[in-house]
C-alpha positions in Angstrom: -1.8 13.6 -18.2 -3.9 15.5 -15.3 -6.4 14.4 -12.9 -9.6 14.9 -15.0 -8.3 13.8 -18.2 -7.2 10.4 -16.2 -10.4 10.0 -14.9 -12.9 10.7 -17.9 -9.9 8.6 -19.8 -9.9 5.8 -17.4 -13.9 5.8 -16.5 -14.5 5.9 -20.5 -12.5 3.1 -21.3 -13.6 0.9 -18.8 -17.1 1.6 -19.4 -16.6 0.6 -23.3 -14.8 -2.3 -22.7 -16.9 -4.1 -20.3 -20.3 -3.5 -22.2 -18.4 -4.9 -25.4 -17.3 -7.7 -23.0 -21.1 -8.3 -21.4 -22.3 -7.8 -25.3 -20.4 -10.3 -27.0 -21.4 -12.7 -23.6 -24.3 -11.9 -24.5 -24.2 -13.6 -27.7 -21.6 -16.2 -27.4 -21.9 -17.6 -23.7 -25.2 -19.5 -21.6 -26.1 -18.9 -17.8 -24.1 -21.8 -17.3 -20.7 -20.3 -18.6 -22.0 -16.1 -16.9 -19.3 -16.6 -14.3 -16.6 -16.2 -17.1 -18.3 -12.4 -18.3 -18.1 -11.8 -15.2 -14.6 -12.1 -14.6 -13.2 -11.3 -17.2 -15.1 -7.7 -16.6 -13.8 -7.6 -13.4 -10.1 -8.4 -14.9 -10.5 -4.6 -16.8 -10.3 -1.5 -14.4 -7.1 -2.0 -13.1 -5.6 -3.5 -16.7 -6.8 0.0 -17.8 -4.7 1.7 -15.0 -1.6 0.5 -15.3 -1.4 1.2 -19.3 -3.3 4.8 -18.2 -0.1 4.8 -15.6 2.7 3.8 -18.0 0.9 6.9 -20.6 0.6 3.2 -22.8 3.9 3.0 -23.4 3.9 -1.8 -23.5 7.4 -1.3 -22.7 7.7 0.1 -19.3 4.5 -2.6 -18.4 7.8 -4.6 -18.1 9.5 -2.8 -15.6 6.9 -3.5 -12.9 6.2 -7.2 -11.8 2.5 -6.4 -10.8 1.5 -4.9 -14.0 3.3 -7.3 -15.7 2.0 -10.3 -14.4 -1.9 -8.6 -14.4 -1.6 -7.7 -18.1 0.1 -10.8 -19.3 -3.1 -12.6 -17.7 -5.1 -10.4 -19.2 -4.3 -11.1 -22.7 -4.5 -14.6 -22.8 -7.6 -14.7 -20.9 -9.6 -12.6 -23.1 -7.8 -14.3 -26.1 -9.1 -17.4 -25.0 -13.1 -15.7 -25.1 -12.5 -15.0 -28.3 -11.1 -17.8 -29.5 -14.1 -19.5 -27.2 -16.4 -17.8 -29.8 -15.4 -19.5 -32.7 -13.7 -23.4 -31.2 -16.2 -25.2 -29.3 -12.9 -26.7 -27.5 -12.2 -23.7 -26.6 -15.1 -23.0 -24.6 -15.4 -26.2 -23.4 -11.7 -26.1 -21.4 -12.2 -22.4 -20.4 -12.1 -22.8 -16.9 -8.7 -23.4 -16.8 -7.6 -20.4 -17.8 -9.3 -19.2 -14.3 -8.1 -22.2 -12.2 -4.4 -20.8 -13.9 -5.6 -17.5 -12.3 -5.7 -19.4 -8.8 -2.0 -19.6 -9.1 -1.4 -16.1 -10.6 -3.4 -14.3 -7.8 -1.3 -16.6 -4.9 1.4 -14.9 -6.9 0.8 -11.5 -7.0 0.0 -11.4 -3.2 4.1 -12.4 -2.5 4.6 -8.9 -4.4 6.4 -6.6 -2.6 4.0 -3.7 -4.3 3.3 -0.5 -2.1 0.0 0.0 -3.5 -1.4 -3.4 -3.1 0.0 -3.7 0.6 -0.5 0.1 1.2 -1.0 0.8 5.7 -1.2 -3.6 5.9 -2.7 -4.8 9.2 -4.4 -7.4 9.5 -6.3 -6.0 13.1 -7.8 -3.4 10.6 -8.9 -6.4 7.9 -9.9 -8.6 10.5 -11.9 -5.3 12.6 -14.0 -4.6 8.9 -14.1 -8.1 8.2 -16.5 -8.8 11.0 -18.0 -5.3 10.6 -19.4 -6.0 6.9 -20.6 -9.4 7.6 -22.7 -8.5 10.5 -24.4 -6.0 7.9 -24.5 -8.7 5.3 -26.6 -10.8 8.0 -28.8 -8.4 9.0 -29.1 -7.2 5.1 -29.2 -10.5 3.9 -31.9 -11.6 6.8 -34.3 -8.9 5.6 -34.0 -9.8 2.2 -34.7 -13.3 2.9 -37.9 -12.6 4.8 -39.4 -10.7 2.1 -38.6 -13.0 -0.3 -39.7 -16.0 1.5 -41.4 -15.2 4.1 -39.1 -16.5 7.1 -35.4 -15.9 8.2 -33.7 -18.7 7.7 -31.2 -19.1 10.7 -29.7 -22.2 9.7 -28.6 -20.3 6.2 -27.2 -17.2 7.8 -24.7 -19.5 10.4 -23.1 -20.9 6.9 -22.4 -18.4 5.5 -20.2 -17.0 8.6 -19.0 -20.0 9.0 -18.1 -20.2 5.6 -16.3 -17.1 4.7 -15.0 -17.5 8.1 -13.4 -20.9 7.3 -13.1 -22.2 3.7 -14.2 -19.0 2.0 -10.8 -17.6 3.0 -8.8 -20.4 0.4 -11.7 -19.0 -2.4 -10.6 -15.4 -1.2 -6.6 -15.7 -1.9 -7.6 -18.2 -4.7 -10.0 -15.3 -6.5 -7.8 -12.0 -5.2 -6.6 -11.3 -9.2 -10.3 -10.7 -10.3 -11.8 -8.8 -7.3 -8.4 -7.1 -7.3 -8.9 -6.2 -10.7 -11.7 -3.8 -9.6 -10.7 -2.4 -6.0 -7.3 -1.4 -8.0 -9.3 0.6 -10.2 -12.3 2.3 -8.1 -10.9 2.3 -5.1 -6.7 3.5 -5.8 -7.2 5.1 -8.8 -10.6 6.9 -9.4 -11.6 7.5 -6.3 -8.5 8.8 -4.5 -8.7 11.2 -8.0 -12.5 12.2 -7.3 -11.7 12.9 -3.7 -9.2 15.3 -4.8 -11.6 16.8 -7.6 -14.9 17.2 -5.5 -13.6 16.8 -1.8 -14.2 13.2 0.3 -18.0 12.7 0.3 -18.9 13.3 -3.2 -15.7 11.8 -4.8 -16.6 8.8 -3.1 -20.0 9.0 -4.3 -18.8 9.8 -7.8 -17.1 6.7 -8.2 -20.1 4.4 -6.3 -22.2 5.6 -8.9 -19.5 4.9 -12.2 -18.9 1.4 -10.2 -22.7 1.4 -10.6 -22.7 2.2 -14.4 -20.1 -0.8 -14.6 -22.1 -3.4 -13.8 -25.4 -2.2 -15.5 -24.7 -4.0 -19.0 -23.5 -6.8 -16.8 -27.4 -7.4 -15.0 -29.6 -5.7 -17.7 -28.0 -8.1 -20.6 -27.0 -10.9 -19.1 -28.8 -11.6 -15.5 -31.9 -10.5 -16.6 -34.4 -9.9 -19.6 -37.1 -6.8 -19.8 -38.5 -5.5 -16.3 -36.2 -7.7 -14.2 -33.2 -6.3 -15.8 -34.7 -2.6 -15.1 -34.9 -3.7 -11.3 -31.7 -4.8 -11.1 -30.1 -2.0 -13.0 -31.3 0.4 -10.5 -30.7 -2.1 -7.2 -26.7 -2.5 -8.8 -26.3 1.0 -9.3 -27.4 2.3 -5.7 -25.8 -1.0 -4.0 -22.4 0.5 -6.1 -23.4 4.0 -4.1 -24.0 2.7 -0.9 -21.4 -0.3 -0.3 -18.6 2.1 -2.5 -18.9 4.3 1.0 -18.1 1.7 3.4 -15.7 0.0 0.7 -14.5 3.6 0.6 -13.6 4.4 3.9 -11.8 0.9 4.7 -9.4 1.9 1.6 -9.0 5.6 3.5 -8.0 4.2 6.4 -5.7 1.7 5.6 -4.2 2.4 1.7 -4.3 -0.9 1.0 -5.6 -2.5 -2.3 -4.8 -6.6 -0.4 -7.4 -5.2 2.3 -10.3 -3.9 0.7 -10.3 -6.7 -2.0 -10.6 -8.7 0.7 -13.4 -7.4 2.2 -15.0 -7.3 -1.2 -13.9 -11.2 -1.6 -15.8 -11.9 1.5 -18.9 -9.7 1.0 -19.6 -11.9 -2.7 -18.9 -14.8 -1.0 -21.2 -14.0 2.1 -24.0 -12.9 0.1 -23.5 -15.3 -3.3 -26.9 -17.4 -4.9 -28.7 -14.9 -3.9 -29.3 -12.2 -6.7 -28.0 -13.9 -10.1 -29.6 -16.2 -12.2 -26.3 -17.8 -13.0 -26.9 -19.6 -9.0 -30.5 -19.0 -8.4 -32.5 -19.5 -11.3 -36.1 -19.4 -9.7 -35.3 -15.8 -8.4 -37.5 -13.2 -9.5 -36.1 -9.8 -9.6 -39.7 -7.6 -8.6 -40.4 -4.1 -8.2 -40.6 -5.1 -4.2 -37.9 -6.9 -3.9 -36.2 -3.9 -5.8 -37.1 -1.6 -2.9 -36.6 -3.6 0.4 -32.6 -4.5 -1.5 -32.3 -0.7 -2.1 -33.7 0.4 1.5 -31.9 -2.1 3.3 -28.8 -0.3 1.4 -29.2 2.9 2.3 -29.8 2.0 6.1 -27.0 -0.3 6.9 -24.4 2.0 4.4 -24.8 5.6 4.1 -24.3 5.8 8.0 -20.7 5.3 7.3 -20.7 8.8 5.2 -20.9 10.2 8.1 -17.3 9.4 9.9 -15.0 11.6 10.5 -12.6 9.9 7.5 -15.0 11.8 5.0 -14.7 15.3 6.2 
């Protein structure tokens, strides 16, 4: 299968499956369980990559430890997700499948896989973790000031300490879920789009598709009405701009592990800000959309000038 077909198949299948998950979640799940929908959706990109790379030959999946454990866990999670539509007992206990995912994450990190490890370097991981969190501090401070008319320095400090302490445990335990995105978006799609359209356009197109992937979640699950429109625009632009940073990190390290850890640390730092599942009082206004978009563009797009994008 040539690169163009791979990218078309990957994008089409991932978008359709994520839309299906979000639509079913809209009807069968309440806001307290929205995290389950997010986690299942995050498993889709890597699962599709494994199937494409094996030309949909299921028997070949069992020849590789990573693809085998990942597909088996994804099937298990999706099976329980579907069963939860019809069984209240399964619905109430589906969190145990998430807990199993924590154990699977630990196992995956022990697998000697060249795509996962790439050119893993602890120094590169620490450097980018510091850079991204510093950017997040300034961005969250500005957005917080817009929303509350003050900068909560105690909150920002607590988030920084949390990310680099107990947050590391959460990063490791939730690895399989965010790895599902990074294995698909950075390792698979970005590299192919860059070979087709060049490094800069390739990473921007990747970010746009990554944003489209999130629109059903933000437009159907997190928000309603005009808020869903604002949120969908915001997440798309965020994915394009932050994708520049993650894309650069991947180009430097070729490590899914590193880019996944950075993605997770960012998510943990920004947690409880935009999701109505965590912040019931948050209202997504046009003003907040503008502030969020401007901060994303200001803090993330300059990385497009990095020489690695030449």
